[in-house]
TILOTOR-712305 format. One record per residue: residue in three letters; x, y, z of N, C-alpha, C in turn. Coordinates in Angstrom, 1 decimal. Layout:
<bator><res>ALA</res><n_px>X</n_px><n_py>Y</n_py><n_pz>Z</n_pz><ca_px>X</ca_px><ca_py>Y</ca_py><ca_pz>Z</ca_pz><c_px>X</c_px><c_py>Y</c_py><c_pz>Z</c_pz></bator>
...
//
This chain:
<bator><res>MET</res><n_px>-0.5</n_px><n_py>5.8</n_py><n_pz>15.1</n_pz><ca_px>0.8</ca_px><ca_py>5.9</ca_py><ca_pz>15.7</ca_pz><c_px>0.9</c_px><c_py>7.2</c_py><c_pz>16.5</c_pz></bator>
<bator><res>LEU</res><n_px>1.3</n_px><n_py>7.2</n_py><n_pz>17.8</n_pz><ca_px>1.4</ca_px><ca_py>8.4</ca_py><ca_pz>18.6</ca_pz><c_px>2.8</c_px><c_py>8.9</c_py><c_pz>18.5</c_pz></bator>
<bator><res>THR</res><n_px>2.9</n_px><n_py>10.2</n_py><n_pz>18.5</n_pz><ca_px>4.3</ca_px><ca_py>10.8</ca_py><ca_pz>18.5</ca_pz><c_px>4.5</c_px><c_py>11.3</c_py><c_pz>19.9</c_pz></bator>
<bator><res>GLN</res><n_px>5.6</n_px><n_py>12.0</n_py><n_pz>20.1</n_pz><ca_px>6.0</ca_px><ca_py>12.5</ca_py><ca_pz>21.4</ca_pz><c_px>4.8</c_px><c_py>13.4</c_py><c_pz>22.0</c_pz></bator>
<bator><res>HIS</res><n_px>4.1</n_px><n_py>14.1</n_py><n_pz>21.1</n_pz><ca_px>3.0</ca_px><ca_py>14.9</ca_py><ca_pz>21.5</ca_pz><c_px>1.7</c_px><c_py>14.2</c_py><c_pz>21.6</c_pz></bator>
<bator><res>GLY</res><n_px>1.6</n_px><n_py>13.1</n_py><n_pz>20.9</n_pz><ca_px>0.4</ca_px><ca_py>12.3</ca_py><ca_pz>21.0</ca_pz><c_px>-0.8</c_px><c_py>12.8</c_py><c_pz>20.1</c_pz></bator>
<bator><res>PHE</res><n_px>-0.5</n_px><n_py>13.7</n_py><n_pz>19.2</n_pz><ca_px>-1.6</ca_px><ca_py>14.3</ca_py><ca_pz>18.4</ca_pz><c_px>-1.7</c_px><c_py>13.8</c_py><c_pz>17.0</c_pz></bator>
<bator><res>ASP</res><n_px>-0.7</n_px><n_py>13.2</n_py><n_pz>16.4</n_pz><ca_px>-0.7</ca_px><ca_py>12.8</ca_py><ca_pz>15.0</ca_pz><c_px>-1.9</c_px><c_py>11.9</c_py><c_pz>14.7</c_pz></bator>
<bator><res>CYS</res><n_px>-2.3</n_px><n_py>10.9</n_py><n_pz>15.6</n_pz><ca_px>-3.4</ca_px><ca_py>10.0</ca_py><ca_pz>15.3</ca_pz><c_px>-4.7</c_px><c_py>10.8</c_py><c_pz>15.2</c_pz></bator>
<bator><res>PHE</res><n_px>-4.8</n_px><n_py>11.9</n_py><n_pz>16.0</n_pz><ca_px>-6.1</ca_px><ca_py>12.7</ca_py><ca_pz>16.0</ca_pz><c_px>-6.1</c_px><c_py>13.6</c_py><c_pz>14.7</c_pz></bator>
<bator><res>LEU</res><n_px>-5.0</n_px><n_py>14.1</n_py><n_pz>14.4</n_pz><ca_px>-4.9</ca_px><ca_py>15.0</ca_py><ca_pz>13.2</ca_pz><c_px>-5.2</c_px><c_py>14.2</c_py><c_pz>11.9</c_pz></bator>
<bator><res>TYR</res><n_px>-4.8</n_px><n_py>13.0</n_py><n_pz>11.9</n_pz><ca_px>-5.0</ca_px><ca_py>12.1</ca_py><ca_pz>10.7</ca_pz><c_px>-6.5</c_px><c_py>11.9</c_py><c_pz>10.6</c_pz></bator>
<bator><res>ASP</res><n_px>-7.2</n_px><n_py>11.6</n_py><n_pz>11.7</n_pz><ca_px>-8.6</ca_px><ca_py>11.3</ca_py><ca_pz>11.6</ca_pz><c_px>-9.4</c_px><c_py>12.6</c_py><c_pz>11.2</c_pz></bator>
<bator><res>LEU</res><n_px>-8.9</n_px><n_py>13.8</n_py><n_pz>11.5</n_pz><ca_px>-9.6</ca_px><ca_py>15.0</ca_py><ca_pz>11.2</ca_pz><c_px>-9.2</c_px><c_py>15.6</c_py><c_pz>9.8</c_pz></bator>
<bator><res>ASN</res><n_px>-8.4</n_px><n_py>14.9</n_py><n_pz>9.1</n_pz><ca_px>-7.9</ca_px><ca_py>15.3</ca_py><ca_pz>7.8</ca_pz><c_px>-9.1</c_px><c_py>15.7</c_py><c_pz>6.9</c_pz></bator>
<bator><res>PRO</res><n_px>-9.3</n_px><n_py>17.0</n_py><n_pz>6.5</n_pz><ca_px>-10.4</ca_px><ca_py>17.3</ca_py><ca_pz>5.7</ca_pz><c_px>-10.5</c_px><c_py>16.7</c_py><c_pz>4.4</c_pz></bator>
<bator><res>TYR</res><n_px>-9.3</n_px><n_py>16.4</n_py><n_pz>3.8</n_pz><ca_px>-9.4</ca_px><ca_py>15.8</ca_py><ca_pz>2.4</ca_pz><c_px>-9.9</c_px><c_py>14.4</c_py><c_pz>2.5</c_pz></bator>
<bator><res>LYS</res><n_px>-9.4</n_px><n_py>13.6</n_py><n_pz>3.6</n_pz><ca_px>-9.9</ca_px><ca_py>12.3</ca_py><ca_pz>3.8</ca_pz><c_px>-11.4</c_px><c_py>12.3</c_py><c_pz>4.0</c_pz></bator>
<bator><res>THR</res><n_px>-11.8</n_px><n_py>13.1</n_py><n_pz>4.9</n_pz><ca_px>-13.2</ca_px><ca_py>13.2</ca_py><ca_pz>5.2</ca_pz><c_px>-14.0</c_px><c_py>13.6</c_py><c_pz>4.0</c_pz></bator>
<bator><res>TYR</res><n_px>-13.5</n_px><n_py>14.5</n_py><n_pz>3.2</n_pz><ca_px>-14.2</ca_px><ca_py>14.9</ca_py><ca_pz>1.9</ca_pz><c_px>-14.4</c_px><c_py>13.7</c_py><c_pz>1.0</c_pz></bator>
<bator><res>ASN</res><n_px>-13.3</n_px><n_py>13.0</n_py><n_pz>0.8</n_pz><ca_px>-13.3</ca_px><ca_py>11.8</ca_py><ca_pz>-0.1</ca_pz><c_px>-14.3</c_px><c_py>10.8</c_py><c_pz>0.4</c_pz></bator>
<bator><res>GLN</res><n_px>-14.4</n_px><n_py>10.6</n_py><n_pz>1.7</n_pz><ca_px>-15.4</ca_px><ca_py>9.7</ca_py><ca_pz>2.3</ca_pz><c_px>-16.8</c_px><c_py>10.2</c_py><c_pz>2.0</c_pz></bator>
<bator><res>GLN</res><n_px>-17.1</n_px><n_py>11.5</n_py><n_pz>2.1</n_pz><ca_px>-18.4</ca_px><ca_py>12.1</ca_py><ca_pz>1.8</ca_pz><c_px>-18.7</c_px><c_py>11.9</c_py><c_pz>0.3</c_pz></bator>
<bator><res>GLN</res><n_px>-17.7</n_px><n_py>12.1</n_py><n_pz>-0.5</n_pz><ca_px>-17.9</ca_px><ca_py>11.9</ca_py><ca_pz>-2.0</ca_pz><c_px>-18.3</c_px><c_py>10.5</c_py><c_pz>-2.3</c_pz></bator>
<bator><res>GLU</res><n_px>-17.7</n_px><n_py>9.5</n_py><n_pz>-1.7</n_pz><ca_px>-18.0</ca_px><ca_py>8.1</ca_py><ca_pz>-1.9</ca_pz><c_px>-19.4</c_px><c_py>7.8</c_py><c_pz>-1.5</c_pz></bator>
<bator><res>ILE</res><n_px>-19.8</n_px><n_py>8.3</n_py><n_pz>-0.3</n_pz><ca_px>-21.2</ca_px><ca_py>8.1</ca_py><ca_pz>0.1</ca_pz><c_px>-22.1</c_px><c_py>8.7</c_py><c_pz>-0.9</c_pz></bator>
<bator><res>MET</res><n_px>-21.8</n_px><n_py>9.9</n_py><n_pz>-1.4</n_pz><ca_px>-22.7</ca_px><ca_py>10.6</ca_py><ca_pz>-2.3</ca_pz><c_px>-22.8</c_px><c_py>9.8</c_py><c_pz>-3.6</c_pz></bator>
<bator><res>ARG</res><n_px>-21.7</n_px><n_py>9.2</n_py><n_pz>-4.1</n_pz><ca_px>-21.7</ca_px><ca_py>8.4</ca_py><ca_pz>-5.3</ca_pz><c_px>-22.6</c_px><c_py>7.1</c_py><c_pz>-5.1</c_pz></bator>
<bator><res>ILE</res><n_px>-22.4</n_px><n_py>6.5</n_py><n_pz>-4.0</n_pz><ca_px>-23.2</ca_px><ca_py>5.3</ca_py><ca_pz>-3.7</ca_pz><c_px>-24.7</c_px><c_py>5.6</c_py><c_pz>-3.6</c_pz></bator>
<bator><res>ARG</res><n_px>-25.1</n_px><n_py>6.7</n_py><n_pz>-2.9</n_pz><ca_px>-26.5</ca_px><ca_py>7.1</ca_py><ca_pz>-2.8</ca_pz><c_px>-27.0</c_px><c_py>7.4</c_py><c_pz>-4.2</c_pz></bator>
<bator><res>TYR</res><n_px>-26.2</n_px><n_py>8.1</n_py><n_pz>-5.0</n_pz><ca_px>-26.7</ca_px><ca_py>8.4</ca_py><ca_pz>-6.4</ca_pz><c_px>-26.9</c_px><c_py>7.2</c_py><c_pz>-7.2</c_pz></bator>
<bator><res>ARG</res><n_px>-26.0</n_px><n_py>6.2</n_py><n_pz>-7.1</n_pz><ca_px>-26.2</ca_px><ca_py>5.0</ca_py><ca_pz>-7.9</ca_pz><c_px>-27.4</c_px><c_py>4.2</c_py><c_pz>-7.4</c_pz></bator>
<bator><res>LEU</res><n_px>-27.7</n_px><n_py>4.3</n_py><n_pz>-6.1</n_pz><ca_px>-28.9</ca_px><ca_py>3.6</ca_py><ca_pz>-5.6</ca_pz><c_px>-30.2</c_px><c_py>4.4</c_py><c_pz>-5.8</c_pz></bator>
<bator><res>GLY</res><n_px>-30.1</n_px><n_py>5.5</n_py><n_pz>-6.5</n_pz><ca_px>-31.3</ca_px><ca_py>6.3</ca_py><ca_pz>-6.8</ca_pz><c_px>-31.7</c_px><c_py>7.2</c_py><c_pz>-5.7</c_pz></bator>
<bator><res>GLN</res><n_px>-30.9</n_px><n_py>7.4</n_py><n_pz>-4.7</n_pz><ca_px>-31.3</ca_px><ca_py>8.2</ca_py><ca_pz>-3.5</ca_pz><c_px>-30.7</c_px><c_py>9.7</c_py><c_pz>-3.6</c_pz></bator>
<bator><res>GLY</res><n_px>-30.1</n_px><n_py>10.1</n_py><n_pz>-4.6</n_pz><ca_px>-29.6</ca_px><ca_py>11.4</ca_py><ca_pz>-4.7</ca_pz><c_px>-30.0</c_px><c_py>12.1</c_py><c_pz>-6.0</c_pz></bator>
<bator><res>GLU</res><n_px>-30.1</n_px><n_py>13.4</n_py><n_pz>-6.0</n_pz><ca_px>-30.5</ca_px><ca_py>14.2</ca_py><ca_pz>-7.1</ca_pz><c_px>-29.3</c_px><c_py>14.4</c_py><c_pz>-8.0</c_pz></bator>
<bator><res>THR</res><n_px>-29.5</n_px><n_py>14.4</n_py><n_pz>-9.3</n_pz><ca_px>-28.5</ca_px><ca_py>14.6</ca_py><ca_pz>-10.3</ca_pz><c_px>-27.7</c_px><c_py>15.9</c_py><c_pz>-10.1</c_pz></bator>
<bator><res>ALA</res><n_px>-28.5</n_px><n_py>17.0</n_py><n_pz>-9.9</n_pz><ca_px>-27.9</ca_px><ca_py>18.3</ca_py><ca_pz>-9.7</ca_pz><c_px>-27.0</c_px><c_py>18.3</c_py><c_pz>-8.5</c_pz></bator>
<bator><res>GLU</res><n_px>-27.4</n_px><n_py>17.7</n_py><n_pz>-7.4</n_pz><ca_px>-26.6</ca_px><ca_py>17.7</ca_py><ca_pz>-6.2</ca_pz><c_px>-25.3</c_px><c_py>16.9</c_py><c_pz>-6.4</c_pz></bator>
<bator><res>PHE</res><n_px>-25.5</n_px><n_py>15.8</n_py><n_pz>-7.1</n_pz><ca_px>-24.3</ca_px><ca_py>14.9</ca_py><ca_pz>-7.4</ca_pz><c_px>-23.3</c_px><c_py>15.7</c_py><c_pz>-8.3</c_pz></bator>
<bator><res>LEU</res><n_px>-23.8</n_px><n_py>16.3</n_py><n_pz>-9.4</n_pz><ca_px>-22.9</ca_px><ca_py>17.1</ca_py><ca_pz>-10.3</ca_pz><c_px>-22.2</c_px><c_py>18.2</c_py><c_pz>-9.5</c_pz></bator>
<bator><res>GLU</res><n_px>-23.0</n_px><n_py>18.9</n_py><n_pz>-8.7</n_pz><ca_px>-22.4</ca_px><ca_py>20.0</ca_py><ca_pz>-7.9</ca_pz><c_px>-21.3</c_px><c_py>19.6</c_py><c_pz>-7.0</c_pz></bator>
<bator><res>SER</res><n_px>-21.5</n_px><n_py>18.4</n_py><n_pz>-6.4</n_pz><ca_px>-20.5</ca_px><ca_py>17.9</ca_py><ca_pz>-5.5</ca_pz><c_px>-19.2</c_px><c_py>17.5</c_py><c_pz>-6.3</c_pz></bator>
<bator><res>GLN</res><n_px>-19.4</n_px><n_py>17.0</n_py><n_pz>-7.5</n_pz><ca_px>-18.2</ca_px><ca_py>16.7</ca_py><ca_pz>-8.3</ca_pz><c_px>-17.5</c_px><c_py>17.9</c_py><c_pz>-8.7</c_pz></bator>
<bator><res>VAL</res><n_px>-18.2</n_px><n_py>19.0</n_py><n_pz>-9.1</n_pz><ca_px>-17.5</ca_px><ca_py>20.3</ca_py><ca_pz>-9.5</ca_pz><c_px>-16.8</c_px><c_py>20.8</c_py><c_pz>-8.3</c_pz></bator>
<bator><res>ARG</res><n_px>-17.4</n_px><n_py>20.8</n_py><n_pz>-7.1</n_pz><ca_px>-16.8</ca_px><ca_py>21.3</ca_py><ca_pz>-5.9</ca_pz><c_px>-15.6</c_px><c_py>20.5</c_py><c_pz>-5.6</c_pz></bator>
<bator><res>GLY</res><n_px>-15.6</n_px><n_py>19.2</n_py><n_pz>-5.8</n_pz><ca_px>-14.5</ca_px><ca_py>18.3</ca_py><ca_pz>-5.5</ca_pz><c_px>-13.3</c_px><c_py>18.7</c_py><c_pz>-6.4</c_pz></bator>
<bator><res>GLU</res><n_px>-13.6</n_px><n_py>18.9</n_py><n_pz>-7.7</n_pz><ca_px>-12.5</ca_px><ca_py>19.3</ca_py><ca_pz>-8.6</ca_pz><c_px>-11.9</c_px><c_py>20.6</c_py><c_pz>-8.2</c_pz></bator>
<bator><res>GLY</res><n_px>-12.7</n_px><n_py>21.5</n_py><n_pz>-7.7</n_pz><ca_px>-12.1</ca_px><ca_py>22.8</ca_py><ca_pz>-7.2</ca_pz><c_px>-11.2</c_px><c_py>22.6</c_py><c_pz>-6.0</c_pz></bator>
<bator><res>LEU</res><n_px>-11.7</n_px><n_py>21.8</n_py><n_pz>-5.1</n_pz><ca_px>-10.9</ca_px><ca_py>21.5</ca_py><ca_pz>-3.9</ca_pz><c_px>-9.6</c_px><c_py>20.8</c_py><c_pz>-4.3</c_pz></bator>
<bator><res>ARG</res><n_px>-9.6</n_px><n_py>19.9</n_py><n_pz>-5.2</n_pz><ca_px>-8.4</ca_px><ca_py>19.2</ca_py><ca_pz>-5.6</ca_pz><c_px>-7.5</c_px><c_py>20.1</c_py><c_pz>-6.3</c_pz></bator>
<bator><res>GLY</res><n_px>-8.0</n_px><n_py>21.1</n_py><n_pz>-7.0</n_pz><ca_px>-7.1</ca_px><ca_py>22.1</ca_py><ca_pz>-7.7</ca_pz><c_px>-6.5</c_px><c_py>23.0</c_py><c_pz>-6.6</c_pz></bator>
<bator><res>GLN</res><n_px>-7.2</n_px><n_py>23.4</n_py><n_pz>-5.6</n_pz><ca_px>-6.7</ca_px><ca_py>24.2</ca_py><ca_pz>-4.5</ca_pz><c_px>-5.6</c_px><c_py>23.4</c_py><c_pz>-3.7</c_pz></bator>
<bator><res>LEU</res><n_px>-5.8</n_px><n_py>22.1</n_py><n_pz>-3.6</n_pz><ca_px>-4.8</ca_px><ca_py>21.3</ca_py><ca_pz>-2.9</ca_pz><c_px>-3.5</c_px><c_py>21.2</c_py><c_pz>-3.6</c_pz></bator>
<bator><res>VAL</res><n_px>-3.6</n_px><n_py>21.0</n_py><n_pz>-4.9</n_pz><ca_px>-2.4</ca_px><ca_py>21.0</ca_py><ca_pz>-5.8</ca_pz><c_px>-1.7</c_px><c_py>22.3</c_py><c_pz>-5.7</c_pz></bator>
<bator><res>GLU</res><n_px>-2.4</n_px><n_py>23.4</n_py><n_pz>-5.7</n_pz><ca_px>-1.8</ca_px><ca_py>24.8</ca_py><ca_pz>-5.6</ca_pz><c_px>-1.1</c_px><c_py>24.9</c_py><c_pz>-4.3</c_pz></bator>
<bator><res>LEU</res><n_px>-1.7</n_px><n_py>24.5</n_py><n_pz>-3.2</n_pz><ca_px>-1.1</ca_px><ca_py>24.6</ca_py><ca_pz>-1.9</ca_pz><c_px>0.1</c_px><c_py>23.7</c_py><c_pz>-1.7</c_pz></bator>
<bator><res>GLU</res><n_px>0.0</n_px><n_py>22.5</n_py><n_pz>-2.3</n_pz><ca_px>1.2</ca_px><ca_py>21.6</ca_py><ca_pz>-2.2</ca_pz><c_px>2.4</c_px><c_py>22.2</c_py><c_pz>-3.0</c_pz></bator>
<bator><res>ASN</res><n_px>2.1</n_px><n_py>22.8</n_py><n_pz>-4.1</n_pz><ca_px>3.2</ca_px><ca_py>23.5</ca_py><ca_pz>-4.9</ca_pz><c_px>3.8</c_px><c_py>24.7</c_py><c_pz>-4.1</c_pz></bator>
<bator><res>LEU</res><n_px>2.9</n_px><n_py>25.5</n_py><n_pz>-3.5</n_pz><ca_px>3.4</ca_px><ca_py>26.6</ca_py><ca_pz>-2.7</ca_pz><c_px>4.2</c_px><c_py>26.1</c_py><c_pz>-1.5</c_pz></bator>
<bator><res>LEU</res><n_px>3.8</n_px><n_py>25.0</n_py><n_pz>-0.9</n_pz><ca_px>4.5</ca_px><ca_py>24.5</ca_py><ca_pz>0.2</ca_pz><c_px>5.9</c_px><c_py>24.0</c_py><c_pz>-0.2</c_pz></bator>
<bator><res>GLY</res><n_px>5.9</n_px><n_py>23.4</n_py><n_pz>-1.4</n_pz><ca_px>7.2</ca_px><ca_py>22.9</ca_py><ca_pz>-1.9</ca_pz><c_px>8.2</c_px><c_py>24.1</c_py><c_pz>-2.2</c_pz></bator>
<bator><res>GLU</res><n_px>7.6</n_px><n_py>25.2</n_py><n_pz>-2.8</n_pz><ca_px>8.4</ca_px><ca_py>26.4</ca_py><ca_pz>-3.0</ca_pz><c_px>9.0</c_px><c_py>26.9</c_py><c_pz>-1.7</c_pz></bator>
<bator><res>LYS</res><n_px>8.1</n_px><n_py>27.0</n_py><n_pz>-0.7</n_pz><ca_px>8.5</ca_px><ca_py>27.6</ca_py><ca_pz>0.6</ca_pz><c_px>9.6</c_px><c_py>26.7</c_py><c_pz>1.3</c_pz></bator>
<bator><res>VAL</res><n_px>9.4</n_px><n_py>25.4</n_py><n_pz>1.2</n_pz><ca_px>10.4</ca_px><ca_py>24.5</ca_py><ca_pz>1.8</ca_pz><c_px>11.8</c_px><c_py>24.7</c_py><c_pz>1.1</c_pz></bator>
<bator><res>ARG</res><n_px>11.7</n_px><n_py>24.8</n_py><n_pz>-0.3</n_pz><ca_px>13.0</ca_px><ca_py>25.0</ca_py><ca_pz>-1.0</ca_pz><c_px>13.6</c_px><c_py>26.3</c_py><c_pz>-0.7</c_pz></bator>
<bator><res>GLU</res><n_px>12.8</n_px><n_py>27.4</n_py><n_pz>-0.6</n_pz><ca_px>13.3</ca_px><ca_py>28.7</ca_py><ca_pz>-0.2</ca_pz><c_px>13.9</c_px><c_py>28.7</c_py><c_pz>1.2</c_pz></bator>
<bator><res>LEU</res><n_px>13.3</n_px><n_py>28.0</n_py><n_pz>2.1</n_pz><ca_px>13.8</ca_px><ca_py>27.9</ca_py><ca_pz>3.5</ca_pz><c_px>15.1</c_px><c_py>27.1</c_py><c_pz>3.5</c_pz></bator>
<bator><res>GLY</res><n_px>15.2</n_px><n_py>26.1</n_py><n_pz>2.7</n_pz><ca_px>16.4</ca_px><ca_py>25.3</ca_py><ca_pz>2.5</ca_pz><c_px>17.5</c_px><c_py>26.2</c_py><c_pz>2.0</c_pz></bator>
<bator><res>ARG</res><n_px>17.3</n_px><n_py>27.0</n_py><n_pz>1.0</n_pz><ca_px>18.3</ca_px><ca_py>27.9</ca_py><ca_pz>0.5</ca_pz><c_px>18.7</c_px><c_py>28.9</c_py><c_pz>1.6</c_pz></bator>
<bator><res>LEU</res><n_px>17.8</n_px><n_py>29.5</n_py><n_pz>2.3</n_pz><ca_px>18.1</ca_px><ca_py>30.4</ca_py><ca_pz>3.4</ca_pz><c_px>19.0</c_px><c_py>29.8</c_py><c_pz>4.5</c_pz></bator>
<bator><res>ILE</res><n_px>18.6</n_px><n_py>28.6</n_py><n_pz>4.9</n_pz><ca_px>19.3</ca_px><ca_py>27.9</ca_py><ca_pz>5.9</ca_pz><c_px>20.7</c_px><c_py>27.5</c_py><c_pz>5.4</c_pz></bator>
<bator><res>GLY</res><n_px>20.7</n_px><n_py>27.1</n_py><n_pz>4.2</n_pz><ca_px>22.0</ca_px><ca_py>26.7</ca_py><ca_pz>3.6</ca_pz><c_px>22.9</c_px><c_py>27.9</c_py><c_pz>3.5</c_pz></bator>
<bator><res>ASP</res><n_px>22.4</n_px><n_py>29.1</n_py><n_pz>3.0</n_pz><ca_px>23.2</ca_px><ca_py>30.3</ca_py><ca_pz>2.9</ca_pz><c_px>23.7</c_px><c_py>30.7</c_py><c_pz>4.3</c_pz></bator>
<bator><res>GLU</res><n_px>22.9</n_px><n_py>30.6</n_py><n_pz>5.3</n_pz><ca_px>23.3</ca_px><ca_py>31.0</ca_py><ca_pz>6.7</ca_pz><c_px>24.3</c_px><c_py>30.0</c_py><c_pz>7.2</c_pz></bator>
<bator><res>LEU</res><n_px>24.2</n_px><n_py>28.8</n_py><n_pz>6.9</n_pz><ca_px>25.2</ca_px><ca_py>27.8</ca_py><ca_pz>7.4</ca_pz><c_px>26.5</c_px><c_py>28.1</c_py><c_pz>6.7</c_pz></bator>
<bator><res>ASN</res><n_px>26.5</n_px><n_py>28.4</n_py><n_pz>5.4</n_pz><ca_px>27.7</ca_px><ca_py>28.7</ca_py><ca_pz>4.7</ca_pz><c_px>28.4</c_px><c_py>30.0</c_py><c_pz>5.2</c_pz></bator>
<bator><res>LEU</res><n_px>27.6</n_px><n_py>31.0</n_py><n_pz>5.6</n_pz><ca_px>28.2</ca_px><ca_py>32.2</ca_py><ca_pz>6.2</ca_pz><c_px>28.8</c_px><c_py>32.0</c_py><c_pz>7.5</c_pz></bator>
<bator><res>SER</res><n_px>28.3</n_px><n_py>31.1</n_py><n_pz>8.3</n_pz><ca_px>28.8</ca_px><ca_py>30.9</ca_py><ca_pz>9.6</ca_pz><c_px>30.1</c_px><c_py>30.0</c_py><c_pz>9.7</c_pz></bator>
<bator><res>ARG</res><n_px>30.5</n_px><n_py>29.5</n_py><n_pz>8.6</n_pz><ca_px>31.7</ca_px><ca_py>28.6</ca_py><ca_pz>8.5</ca_pz><c_px>32.9</c_px><c_py>29.4</c_py><c_pz>8.4</c_pz></bator>
//
């Protein structure tokens, strides 16, 4: 879906988390077919868990900042009345 700027469809395709999940799935399939090394597979799993942890932390921080912004805007709106 294109927005007024026409960039959303491109940003979605470049989503690093989506791309990473696709890479992980390819790695799993290769490993199951005997085409990947155990150490490489395990390392990718550990790296994935770390990235998922970072994503959760960033989502929490974003939520905090949005709530803080909402409070600031709400306070400013109340002062201007």
